N, C-alpha and C positions, 0 to 999 in steps of 0.2 A: 192438292188444294181444290177448293170448290170451283175456282175459275178453270183449272185444267180439266176437271171432270165435266163441267158444262161444255167445254170445247170438244172433248171427245164424244160426248153425247150428240152434240150438234153435227159433227162430222159423220157419226154413225147414222144419224137420221138422213143426212145428205146421201150417204151410201145407199141407204134403203131406197130412196126415191130415184136415184140415178141408175141403179142396177136392176130394180124391180118395178116394172110399170104396173103390176097388179098388187101393190103393197096393201096389206089389210089393216094398217094402223095399229098393229100390236107392237109391243116393246121387245119382242123376241123374233129373230129371223132364224129359220131352220133350213139347212141345206143338207143334201144327201150326196155322198161321194159315189163316183162310178169307176174311178181309176186313181192310181197312186204311182209316182215316180220320185226318185231322189238323186242327189249328187252330193259329193263330199270333197274336201280338200285333200289332194295328194301332193305332198311336198309343198310347192308354192302355187299350185294350180288347181282349179276345179276340175273334177272328173267330168266325163260326159254324163248326161242324164241317163238313168236306166230306162229300159222300156217300161211303159205303163203296165201295171198289174191291176186286175179287176179288184175293186173294193166296194163295200156297201156299208157305210156307217154315217151316222148323223153328225153334223157340225151345227152348234147352236151359238148364235151371237145374241147375248143378253145386254141390250142397250141400257136398261135401268141399273145394272150392276157393273157396267164396263168390263165385261168378261166374255171370253170366247172359249168354248169347250168342244173338243174333238173326242167323240166317243169311239176311239180305236180300242184295240185289245187292252192297252193301258191308257186310261183316260188322260187326256192332255188338257190342262187348265191354264189359260193365259189371261192375265189382268192387263187391260189396256191402260197404259200410262200416258200416252200422247197420240192424238190423231195427227198424222203428218200431211194429210191432204191428198189430192189426186194429181196424177200426171198422165201424159200420153206418150207412147213410143212412136217410132217412125212409121209403124203400120196403122196407127190410129187406135190402138188398143188402150183402154183406160185402166189405170192401176190406182187403187186406194190403199194407202199405207198406214200402218199403225205400229208404234213402238210399244212392245209388250214385255212382260216378265212372266216366266212360267212358274209353276208351283215350287221349283227348286231355287227361285230367285235369279235365274239366268235370263239375260236380256235377249230379245229376238225381234224380228220384224215380221209382221203378218201383212200380206198383200192380197187384196181381192182384185181379180182381173176380169174385165169384160172384154172378150176378144172380138172386137168389131170386125177384124180382118178374117175371122172364122165364123161368121154368121151370128155373132153375139153370144157365143157360149161362154161359160164361166170357169175360172180356175181360182184356187185358194192356195197360196204359198205360205210356208213357214220357213223363215231364213235365220239360221244361227251363223256364227262366225266360221264354223268348220263343216257345217252340213246344212242342206236345205231340202225340203220336199214339197211336192205339189200334188194337189188333188184336183181331178176333174169333178165338178159339182153341178148340181141343179138346185133351184129353189123349191122347197116344199111349201105348198100353199095350204 
């Protein structure tokens, strides 16, 4: 609905201002990955996170189209269905969460993290029911 889209756009704008102090007022935010790790469900438990592997690929958040695209070897396209707001963990790290659907219609959650406990560096999480991955990222200006 129009109301849900407006809400997602409003939260994405909030994300922009709270995570990026040098925001350039564009409707597209581009990030670059520097590392990648993942974990998956084994039986009834999550595996340990893998060690980070070096990566270098762009992630684009398109506010106008409520879409997030990760330009990995196989392009990942996520439609933002609902902005879920922000939260803080016990370390003071901020997480902005979005309920999304990928190009195959599978629901997931995308979380953007500003790790205040680690000097303000950024991470980008993609969480499915049985697998999740995380990218270390920086904002491309």
